[in-house]
VODODO-231144 format. One record per residue (C-alpha): residue in three letters; chain; x, y, z. Coordinates in nm, 3 decimals, always signed. Each point is the difference from the previous one (the first is absolute). Example, Ala and Ser with C-alpha at 12.3 -4.5 7.8 and 13.67 -1.06 7.14 Angstrom:
BEGIN
{atom "ALA","A",{+1.230,-0.450,+0.780}}
{atom "SER","A",{+0.137,+0.344,-0.066}}
This chain:
BEGIN
{atom "MET","A",{-2.087,-0.261,+3.001}}
{atom "ALA","A",{+0.346,+0.078,+0.133}}
{atom "ASP","A",{+0.234,+0.222,-0.200}}
{atom "PHE","A",{+0.154,-0.166,-0.301}}
{atom "ALA","A",{+0.374,-0.057,-0.014}}
{atom "GLU","A",{+0.207,+0.177,-0.262}}
{atom "GLY","A",{-0.052,-0.177,-0.333}}
{atom "ALA","A",{-0.291,-0.214,+0.120}}
{atom "PRO","A",{-0.304,-0.017,-0.233}}
{atom "CYS","A",{-0.255,+0.227,+0.167}}
{atom "TRP","A",{-0.266,+0.064,-0.274}}
{atom "ALA","A",{-0.122,-0.112,-0.338}}
{atom "ASP","A",{-0.244,+0.150,-0.245}}
{atom "ALA","A",{-0.126,-0.075,-0.351}}
{atom "THR","A",{-0.007,+0.263,-0.274}}
{atom "LEU","A",{-0.302,-0.077,-0.220}}
{atom "PRO","A",{-0.183,+0.159,-0.299}}
{atom "ASP","A",{-0.345,-0.070,+0.154}}
{atom "LEU","A",{-0.027,+0.059,+0.373}}
{atom "ALA","A",{-0.360,-0.119,+0.028}}
{atom "ALA","A",{+0.090,-0.331,-0.176}}
{atom "GLY","A",{+0.295,-0.039,+0.234}}
{atom "ARG","A",{-0.230,+0.036,+0.303}}
{atom "ARG","A",{-0.228,-0.268,-0.129}}
{atom "PHE","A",{+0.279,-0.245,-0.089}}
{atom "TYR","A",{+0.202,+0.027,+0.319}}
{atom "GLY","A",{-0.309,+0.040,+0.222}}
{atom "GLU","A",{-0.123,-0.341,-0.112}}
{atom "LEU","A",{+0.342,-0.166,-0.010}}
{atom "PHE","A",{+0.139,+0.113,+0.336}}
{atom "GLY","A",{-0.314,+0.126,+0.183}}
{atom "TRP","A",{+0.125,+0.358,-0.008}}
{atom "SER","A",{-0.239,+0.291,+0.047}}
{atom "PHE","A",{+0.048,+0.360,-0.103}}
{atom "PRO","A",{-0.136,+0.302,+0.188}}
{atom "GLU","A",{-0.288,+0.114,-0.218}}
{atom "GLU","A",{-0.030,+0.335,+0.169}}
{atom "ARG","A",{+0.362,+0.083,-0.075}}
{atom "PRO","A",{+0.099,+0.103,-0.348}}
{atom "ALA","A",{+0.337,-0.081,-0.138}}
{atom "ASP","A",{+0.281,+0.230,+0.100}}
{atom "PRO","A",{+0.107,+0.271,-0.239}}
{atom "ASP","A",{+0.258,-0.242,-0.140}}
{atom "GLY","A",{-0.269,-0.261,-0.062}}
{atom "TRP","A",{+0.077,-0.225,+0.298}}
{atom "ILE","A",{-0.249,-0.182,+0.224}}
{atom "PRO","A",{+0.067,-0.247,+0.289}}
{atom "ALA","A",{-0.109,-0.364,-0.001}}
{atom "LEU","A",{-0.134,-0.111,+0.338}}
{atom "LEU","A",{-0.031,-0.343,+0.157}}
{atom "ASP","A",{-0.193,-0.007,+0.331}}
{atom "GLY","A",{+0.036,+0.377,+0.012}}
{atom "GLU","A",{+0.377,-0.002,-0.031}}
{atom "GLN","A",{+0.204,+0.142,-0.294}}
{atom "VAL","A",{+0.170,-0.290,-0.175}}
{atom "ALA","A",{+0.074,+0.136,-0.348}}
{atom "GLY","A",{-0.095,+0.272,-0.243}}
{atom "LEU","A",{-0.131,+0.051,-0.354}}
{atom "ARG","A",{+0.107,+0.295,-0.216}}
{atom "GLN","A",{-0.167,+0.145,-0.310}}
{atom "LYS","A",{+0.237,+0.038,-0.299}}
{atom "SER","A",{+0.047,+0.366,-0.071}}
{atom "ASP","A",{+0.164,-0.081,-0.343}}
{atom "GLY","A",{-0.078,-0.288,-0.231}}
{atom "ARG","A",{+0.370,-0.043,-0.056}}
{atom "MET","A",{+0.053,-0.102,+0.361}}
{atom "PRO","A",{+0.035,-0.376,+0.067}}
{atom "THR","A",{-0.282,-0.197,+0.159}}
{atom "VAL","A",{+0.192,-0.146,+0.287}}
{atom "TRP","A",{+0.028,-0.083,+0.370}}
{atom "THR","A",{+0.273,+0.199,+0.175}}
{atom "VAL","A",{+0.158,-0.089,+0.324}}
{atom "TYR","A",{+0.139,+0.273,+0.225}}
{atom "LEU","A",{+0.308,-0.044,+0.225}}
{atom "ALA","A",{+0.011,+0.188,+0.324}}
{atom "THR","A",{+0.244,+0.280,+0.061}}
{atom "ALA","A",{+0.056,+0.248,+0.276}}
{atom "ASP","A",{+0.129,+0.262,-0.252}}
{atom "ALA","A",{-0.113,-0.035,-0.361}}
{atom "ARG","A",{+0.237,+0.268,-0.133}}
{atom "ARG","A",{+0.311,-0.162,+0.146}}
{atom "THR","A",{-0.113,-0.344,-0.123}}
{atom "ALA","A",{-0.052,+0.143,-0.350}}
{atom "ALA","A",{+0.355,+0.127,+0.012}}
{atom "ARG","A",{+0.126,-0.342,+0.095}}
{atom "ILE","A",{-0.196,-0.161,-0.290}}
{atom "ASP","A",{+0.179,+0.229,-0.244}}
{atom "ALA","A",{+0.334,-0.071,+0.156}}
{atom "ALA","A",{-0.051,-0.379,-0.010}}
{atom "GLY","A",{-0.081,-0.011,-0.370}}
{atom "GLY","A",{-0.376,+0.021,+0.016}}
{atom "ARG","A",{-0.224,+0.275,-0.146}}
{atom "VAL","A",{-0.245,+0.233,+0.171}}
{atom "ILE","A",{-0.308,+0.022,-0.220}}
{atom "THR","A",{-0.207,+0.247,+0.205}}
{atom "THR","A",{+0.170,+0.208,+0.261}}
{atom "PRO","A",{-0.140,-0.007,+0.363}}
{atom "VAL","A",{-0.315,+0.201,+0.042}}
{atom "PRO","A",{-0.265,+0.029,+0.278}}
{atom "VAL","A",{-0.330,-0.154,-0.090}}
{atom "GLY","A",{-0.347,-0.033,+0.148}}
{atom "ARG","A",{-0.169,+0.174,+0.287}}
{atom "GLY","A",{+0.220,+0.096,+0.290}}
{atom "PRO","A",{+0.218,-0.085,-0.196}}
{atom "ALA","A",{-0.051,-0.374,+0.004}}
{atom "GLY","A",{+0.372,-0.036,-0.066}}
{atom "ILE","A",{+0.286,+0.067,-0.243}}
{atom "THR","A",{+0.031,-0.229,-0.298}}
{atom "ALA","A",{+0.234,-0.056,-0.298}}
{atom "THR","A",{+0.046,-0.270,-0.263}}
{atom "ALA","A",{+0.321,-0.148,-0.107}}
{atom "ALA","A",{+0.154,-0.289,-0.207}}
{atom "ASP","A",{+0.291,-0.228,+0.092}}
{atom "PRO","A",{+0.289,-0.062,-0.239}}
{atom "SER","A",{-0.208,-0.266,-0.185}}
{atom "GLY","A",{-0.294,+0.229,-0.049}}
{atom "ALA","A",{-0.236,-0.140,+0.269}}
{atom "VAL","A",{-0.218,+0.276,+0.134}}
{atom "PHE","A",{-0.093,+0.049,+0.361}}
{atom "GLY","A",{-0.129,+0.280,+0.225}}
{atom "LEU","A",{+0.133,+0.178,+0.305}}
{atom "TRP","A",{-0.227,+0.097,+0.286}}
{atom "GLN","A",{+0.095,+0.240,+0.281}}
{atom "PRO","A",{-0.309,-0.014,+0.228}}
{atom "GLY","A",{-0.194,+0.299,+0.113}}
{atom "GLU","A",{-0.369,-0.039,+0.095}}
{atom "HIS","A",{-0.007,-0.332,-0.182}}
{atom "PRO","A",{+0.248,-0.246,+0.147}}
{atom "GLY","A",{-0.056,-0.286,-0.247}}
{atom "PHE","A",{-0.166,-0.338,+0.022}}
{atom "ALA","A",{-0.232,-0.030,+0.296}}
{atom "ALA","A",{-0.008,-0.378,-0.032}}
{atom "VAL","A",{+0.219,-0.257,-0.178}}
{atom "GLY","A",{+0.034,-0.377,-0.026}}
{atom "ARG","A",{-0.364,-0.097,+0.026}}
{atom "PRO","A",{-0.237,-0.083,-0.285}}
{atom "GLY","A",{-0.075,+0.308,-0.211}}
{atom "THR","A",{+0.308,+0.189,+0.107}}
{atom "TYR","A",{+0.362,+0.037,-0.122}}
{atom "VAL","A",{+0.237,-0.282,+0.088}}
{atom "TRP","A",{+0.318,+0.011,-0.209}}
{atom "THR","A",{+0.196,+0.168,-0.282}}
{atom "GLU","A",{+0.306,-0.087,-0.214}}
{atom "VAL","A",{+0.184,+0.164,-0.285}}
{atom "ARG","A",{+0.034,-0.221,-0.305}}
{atom "THR","A",{+0.301,+0.079,-0.215}}
{atom "ARG","A",{+0.258,-0.138,-0.238}}
{atom "GLU","A",{+0.286,+0.213,+0.132}}
{atom "ARG","A",{+0.088,-0.181,+0.327}}
{atom "ASP","A",{+0.332,+0.171,+0.093}}
{atom "ALA","A",{-0.100,+0.360,-0.058}}
{atom "VAL","A",{-0.332,-0.048,+0.180}}
{atom "ASP","A",{+0.151,-0.197,+0.291}}
{atom "ALA","A",{+0.244,+0.288,+0.063}}
{atom "PHE","A",{-0.263,+0.281,-0.046}}
{atom "TYR","A",{-0.265,-0.073,+0.271}}
{atom "PRO","A",{+0.239,-0.055,+0.296}}
{atom "GLU","A",{+0.193,+0.319,-0.097}}
{atom "VAL","A",{-0.328,+0.205,-0.014}}
{atom "PHE","A",{-0.194,-0.152,+0.294}}
{atom "GLY","A",{+0.271,-0.176,+0.207}}
{atom "TYR","A",{-0.158,-0.344,-0.045}}
{atom "GLY","A",{+0.172,-0.305,+0.139}}
{atom "THR","A",{-0.022,-0.285,-0.257}}
{atom "ARG","A",{+0.008,-0.371,-0.010}}
{atom "GLN","A",{-0.033,-0.252,-0.282}}
{atom "ALA","A",{-0.306,-0.217,+0.032}}
{atom "GLU","A",{+0.072,-0.369,+0.070}}
{atom "ALA","A",{-0.236,-0.144,-0.259}}
{atom "ALA","A",{+0.168,-0.254,-0.230}}
{atom "GLY","A",{+0.054,+0.126,-0.351}}
{atom "GLU","A",{-0.134,+0.350,+0.075}}
{atom "ASP","A",{+0.172,+0.333,-0.012}}
{atom "PHE","A",{-0.189,+0.222,+0.246}}
{atom "LEU","A",{+0.148,+0.272,+0.226}}
{atom "MET","A",{-0.189,+0.090,+0.314}}
{atom "TRP","A",{+0.004,+0.358,+0.142}}
{atom "ALA","A",{-0.025,+0.087,+0.368}}
{atom "PRO","A",{-0.003,+0.350,+0.154}}
{atom "GLU","A",{+0.334,+0.138,+0.118}}
{atom "GLY","A",{+0.091,-0.142,+0.342}}
{atom "GLU","A",{-0.236,-0.295,-0.028}}
{atom "PRO","A",{+0.110,-0.363,-0.066}}
{atom "ALA","A",{-0.015,-0.084,-0.368}}
{atom "ASP","A",{-0.228,-0.301,+0.032}}
{atom "GLU","A",{-0.354,-0.101,-0.095}}
{atom "GLU","A",{-0.154,+0.135,+0.322}}
{atom "HIS","A",{+0.132,+0.355,-0.063}}
{atom "ALA","A",{-0.001,+0.012,-0.380}}
{atom "VAL","A",{-0.207,+0.287,-0.152}}
{atom "GLY","A",{+0.055,-0.085,-0.369}}
{atom "GLY","A",{+0.248,-0.135,-0.239}}
{atom "ARG","A",{+0.146,-0.034,-0.348}}
{atom "ALA","A",{-0.099,-0.275,-0.239}}
{atom "LEU","A",{+0.145,-0.063,-0.345}}
{atom "LEU","A",{-0.195,+0.003,-0.326}}
{atom "ASP","A",{+0.110,-0.324,-0.166}}
{atom "GLU","A",{+0.018,-0.100,-0.363}}
{atom "SER","A",{-0.368,-0.105,-0.007}}
{atom "THR","A",{-0.104,+0.364,+0.066}}
{atom "PRO","A",{-0.092,+0.186,-0.318}}
{atom "VAL","A",{+0.272,+0.242,-0.096}}
{atom "GLU","A",{-0.241,+0.287,-0.031}}
{atom "LEU","A",{-0.094,-0.024,+0.377}}
{atom "PRO","A",{+0.219,+0.261,+0.176}}
{atom "ALA","A",{+0.134,-0.015,+0.355}}
{atom "HIS","A",{-0.281,+0.075,+0.244}}
{atom "PHE","A",{-0.121,-0.025,+0.356}}
{atom "LEU","A",{-0.270,-0.264,+0.070}}
{atom "THR","A",{-0.247,+0.075,+0.279}}
{atom "TYR","A",{-0.165,-0.292,+0.183}}
{atom "PHE","A",{-0.329,+0.005,+0.191}}
{atom "ALA","A",{-0.104,-0.276,+0.251}}
{atom "VAL","A",{-0.305,-0.210,-0.076}}
{atom "ASP","A",{-0.181,-0.289,+0.170}}
{atom "ASP","A",{-0.005,-0.213,-0.315}}
{atom "CYS","A",{+0.240,+0.071,-0.295}}
{atom "ASP","A",{-0.197,-0.216,-0.245}}
{atom "GLU","A",{-0.332,+0.167,+0.082}}
{atom "ALA","A",{+0.164,+0.345,-0.038}}
{atom "ALA","A",{+0.141,-0.098,-0.343}}
{atom "HIS","A",{-0.349,-0.115,-0.109}}
{atom "THR","A",{-0.154,+0.326,+0.123}}
{atom "VAL","A",{+0.252,+0.203,-0.199}}
{atom "VAL","A",{-0.090,-0.182,-0.318}}
{atom "ARG","A",{-0.372,+0.033,+0.067}}
{atom "LEU","A",{+0.046,+0.378,+0.057}}
{atom "GLY","A",{+0.178,+0.040,-0.337}}
{atom "GLY","A",{+0.363,-0.034,+0.110}}
{atom "ARG","A",{+0.256,-0.263,-0.093}}
{atom "VAL","A",{+0.230,-0.250,+0.165}}
{atom "LEU","A",{+0.367,+0.035,-0.111}}
{atom "THR","A",{+0.153,-0.281,+0.215}}
{atom "GLY","A",{-0.128,-0.253,+0.246}}
{atom "PRO","A",{-0.163,-0.076,+0.222}}
{atom "GLU","A",{+0.301,-0.200,+0.131}}
{atom "THR","A",{+0.122,-0.100,+0.340}}
{atom "GLY","A",{+0.347,+0.075,+0.135}}
{atom "GLY","A",{+0.188,+0.038,+0.323}}
{atom "TYR","A",{-0.188,+0.303,+0.121}}
{atom "GLY","A",{-0.347,-0.070,-0.122}}
{atom "ARG","A",{-0.225,-0.041,-0.300}}
{atom "PHE","A",{+0.010,+0.293,-0.239}}
{atom "ALA","A",{-0.092,+0.134,-0.336}}
{atom "VAL","A",{+0.096,+0.302,-0.212}}
{atom "LEU","A",{-0.309,+0.179,-0.134}}
{atom "VAL","A",{-0.110,+0.288,-0.217}}
{atom "ASP","A",{-0.299,+0.207,+0.092}}
{atom "ASN","A",{-0.267,+0.099,-0.255}}
{atom "GLN","A",{+0.192,+0.321,-0.089}}
{atom "GLY","A",{+0.348,-0.151,-0.041}}
{atom "ALA","A",{+0.163,+0.047,+0.341}}
{atom "VAL","A",{+0.215,-0.302,+0.110}}
{atom "PHE","A",{-0.002,-0.116,+0.357}}
{atom "ALA","A",{+0.022,-0.332,+0.188}}
{atom "VAL","A",{-0.190,-0.193,+0.268}}
{atom "LEU","A",{+0.139,-0.222,+0.269}}
{atom "ASP","A",{-0.167,-0.259,+0.226}}
{atom "THR","A",{+0.258,-0.064,+0.275}}
{atom "GLY","A",{-0.205,-0.282,+0.143}}
{atom "ARG","A",{+0.104,-0.242,-0.275}}
{atom "THR","A",{+0.375,-0.054,-0.048}}
{atom "ALA","A",{+0.222,-0.262,-0.152}}
{atom "ARG","A",{+0.226,+0.004,+0.302}}
{atom "PRO","A",{-0.057,-0.260,+0.283}}
{atom "ASP","A",{-0.140,+0.134,+0.318}}
{atom "SER","A",{+0.141,-0.077,+0.347}}
{atom "ALA","A",{-0.224,-0.308,+0.047}}
{atom "GLU","A",{+0.109,-0.142,-0.333}}
{atom "LEU","A",{+0.367,+0.056,+0.088}}
{atom "SER","A",{-0.048,-0.169,+0.333}}
{atom "ALA","A",{-0.163,-0.295,-0.162}}
{atom "ARG","A",{+0.291,-0.034,-0.245}}
{atom "ALA","A",{+0.255,+0.007,+0.278}}
{atom "ALA","A",{-0.187,-0.260,+0.214}}
{atom "PRO","A",{+0.117,-0.367,-0.018}}
{atom "GLU","A",{-0.205,-0.228,-0.227}}
{atom "GLU","A",{-0.280,-0.184,+0.177}}
{atom "GLU","A",{+0.021,-0.375,+0.014}}
{atom "PRO","A",{-0.278,-0.181,-0.186}}
{atom "ALA","A",{-0.295,-0.091,+0.219}}
{atom "PRO","A",{-0.047,-0.376,+0.086}}
{atom "ASP","A",{-0.326,-0.004,-0.179}}
{atom "GLY","A",{+0.168,+0.133,-0.308}}
{atom "GLY","A",{-0.198,+0.317,-0.031}}
{atom "ALA","A",{+0.008,+0.323,+0.195}}
{atom "PRO","A",{+0.332,+0.165,-0.097}}
{atom "ALA","A",{-0.022,-0.103,-0.363}}
{atom "GLN","A",{-0.361,+0.128,-0.021}}
{atom "ALA","A",{+0.098,+0.331,+0.157}}
{atom "GLU","A",{+0.276,+0.048,-0.255}}
{atom "ASP","A",{-0.242,-0.080,-0.277}}
{atom "ASP","A",{-0.239,+0.262,+0.141}}
{atom "VAL","A",{+0.269,+0.265,+0.001}}
{atom "ARG","A",{+0.101,-0.078,-0.358}}
{atom "ALA","A",{-0.365,+0.010,-0.110}}
{atom "GLU","A",{-0.040,+0.343,+0.166}}
{atom "ASP","A",{+0.317,+0.135,-0.164}}
{atom "ASP","A",{-0.114,-0.137,-0.336}}
{atom "GLY","A",{-0.337,+0.163,+0.053}}
{atom "ARG","A",{+0.155,+0.343,+0.071}}
{atom "ALA","A",{+0.225,-0.028,-0.301}}
{atom "GLU","A",{-0.296,-0.099,-0.216}}
{atom "ASP","A",{-0.206,+0.290,+0.135}}
{atom "ASP","A",{+0.282,+0.246,-0.075}}
{atom "GLY","A",{+0.038,-0.136,-0.351}}
{atom "GLN","A",{-0.369,+0.013,-0.063}}
{atom "ALA","A",{-0.019,+0.359,+0.123}}
{atom "GLU","A",{+0.282,+0.102,-0.238}}
{atom "ASP","A",{-0.176,-0.172,-0.288}}
{atom "ASP","A",{-0.326,+0.179,+0.089}}
{atom "VAL","A",{+0.169,+0.345,-0.012}}
{atom "ARG","A",{+0.178,-0.080,-0.326}}
{atom "ALA","A",{-0.330,-0.115,-0.141}}
{atom "GLY","A",{-0.151,+0.338,+0.090}}
{atom "ARG","A",{+0.267,+0.170,-0.212}}
{atom "ASP","A",{+0.011,-0.203,-0.310}}
{atom "GLY","A",{-0.193,-0.326,+0.041}}
{atom "ARG","A",{-0.274,+0.073,-0.253}}
{atom "GLU","A",{+0.242,+0.066,-0.284}}
{atom "GLU","A",{+0.223,-0.301,+0.075}}
{atom "ALA","A",{-0.298,-0.227,+0.028}}
{atom "GLY","A",{-0.111,+0.074,-0.357}}
{atom "ASP","A",{+0.344,-0.024,-0.151}}
{atom "ASP","A",{+0.093,-0.320,+0.198}}
{atom "GLY","A",{-0.319,-0.170,-0.106}}
{atom "ARG","A",{+0.052,+0.067,-0.367}}
{atom "GLU","A",{+0.363,-0.097,+0.016}}
{atom "GLU","A",{-0.061,-0.320,+0.199}}
{atom "ALA","A",{-0.270,-0.116,-0.243}}
{atom "GLY","A",{+0.226,+0.060,-0.299}}
{atom "ASP","A",{+0.295,-0.165,+0.168}}
{atom "ASP","A",{-0.203,-0.311,+0.098}}
{atom "GLY","A",{-0.139,-0.039,-0.348}}
{atom "ARG","A",{+0.341,+0.023,-0.171}}
{atom "GLU","A",{+0.164,-0.237,+0.254}}
{atom "GLU","A",{-0.278,-0.267,-0.048}}
{atom "ALA","A",{+0.032,+0.029,-0.386}}
{atom "GLU","A",{+0.376,-0.038,+0.018}}
{atom "GLU","A",{-0.027,-0.302,+0.232}}
{atom "ASP","A",{-0.248,-0.175,-0.235}}
{atom "ARG","A",{+0.234,+0.063,-0.298}}
{atom "GLN","A",{+0.304,-0.143,+0.193}}
{atom "GLU","A",{-0.201,-0.303,+0.109}}
{atom "GLY","A",{-0.108,-0.076,-0.352}}
{atom "GLU","A",{+0.348,+0.042,-0.147}}
{atom "ARG","A",{+0.211,-0.166,+0.263}}
{atom "GLY","A",{-0.237,-0.195,+0.218}}
{atom "THR","A",{+0.170,+0.144,+0.301}}
{atom "GLU","A",{-0.168,+0.081,+0.329}}
{atom "ARG","A",{-0.124,+0.353,+0.057}}
{atom "ARG","A",{+0.196,+0.231,+0.230}}
{atom "ALA","A",{-0.166,+0.277,+0.196}}
{atom "PRO","A",{+0.149,+0.344,-0.077}}
{atom "GLY","A",{+0.201,+0.149,+0.282}}
{atom "GLY","A",{-0.031,+0.357,+0.141}}
{atom "ASP","A",{+0.191,+0.240,+0.211}}
{atom "GLU","A",{-0.149,+0.161,+0.303}}
{atom "GLY","A",{+0.120,+0.323,+0.150}}
{atom "GLY","A",{-0.088,+0.223,+0.293}}
{atom "PRO","A",{+0.037,+0.359,+0.082}}
{atom "ASP","A",{+0.319,+0.115,+0.158}}
{atom "SER","A",{-0.031,+0.132,+0.354}}
{atom "ARG","A",{+0.187,+0.282,+0.150}}
{atom "ARG","A",{+0.074,+0.095,+0.358}}
{atom "ALA","A",{-0.266,+0.088,+0.245}}
{atom "VAL","A",{+0.035,+0.329,+0.152}}
{atom "SER","A",{+0.229,+0.043,+0.289}}
{atom "GLU","A",{-0.306,+0.182,-0.051}}
{atom "GLY","A",{+0.151,+0.079,+0.389}}
C-alpha cells in the first residue's frame, strides 16, 4: 500500500494470553493464516496473513498484568517528536519510542489521550503497516470512544494535525478526523471520536474500537459465539453498514462491519423518491402492485434483520430466559385466571384480558465506521 498519512491508522494487533488459541479463533473468523515456519518475534509478535498479505498481528502477553486488548497504531514520520507533542497536548506517553522487530520493522510507542484511551504510534521501517484494508477480513475503521469530548476534540488535531468535521447524523455527536491538508469529509476520514453515553457502564473506560470488514455481520457474530466469544452490541444497521461489537474467546474487544448493508438510501432509491408519482394504470393495477412489491421487500429485509438480531441474542442468553419465562408465564396465567373467576363470581362482570408492555433494545449509531 501507499505510505500512510500522519495520524492515519496503519496497523492493529491483539495482545493475548494464549497465542495458539488466538490463531485458531481469528483464523476461523476472518480466514487469517499464520506462517508456521516463522516463530514469534522476540517480543512475542506474529503477523496475520490474508491471501499472503499482512493485515494484522497477534502478540503474546509477556506479563499477566497486561490487558487483553486490540491496539490500533497511528502513523507518524517521527515517533519521538510525536511523543513530545502528546505530552504537550495533555496526553501521556506510556512506553517511549523504541525500535522493534527485524530490520528494524519500525519504531513504536504507546500513549493515552487526556481521557485515558490508549493507542500506538508506528514509524515504519521494514514493516510499512497494513498491506490491505477495507475488504473482508481486513481492517476498515477505528474510533475513540470517550466521555471527555472537549479535551479529546482538542488533543488529536493538536498532535496529528487532523482536520475535523461534525457528522451530520441526527441526534448523534460524532467528530470525523481527516489527515492534515485533506478535506474533512466522509471520503477522506480516517477515524473519529464517539461519545460514551449514559447507557454505557461507568466501569468501561475510554478506548479505541477497531473494526474489521466482513461479508456478513450476522454470520460473523454467530461464529464468534460458536468459538467461545460474546456479542456486546448488535448486530444493527446504520448509515455506514451493519455492525456488531464483539469479544473474542480471551477477552479482547473488537467490532465487525458489513458495509454492503446500510440504513441510508442508495442513489437509485433517492432518484425514485425525487421522481414524480406515477398515475394509476387504466386497468387499476400496475403502479399500485409495484408499490406493494417494494413495501413487501422492505418489510422482508426489516424482518430478516430483526430475526438475525434475535438469533444472536438467543445465542447469548436464550436458554436461561426460556426457562425463566416459561415458569413466570405459567404462574402469571394461573393467577390471572383465578382472579378473573373470583371477580366474575362476585360481581358478574365481564373478564378483561390483562395488558402488557413491550419494549425493544435501544440502538446506537452505526460506525462512520468510515
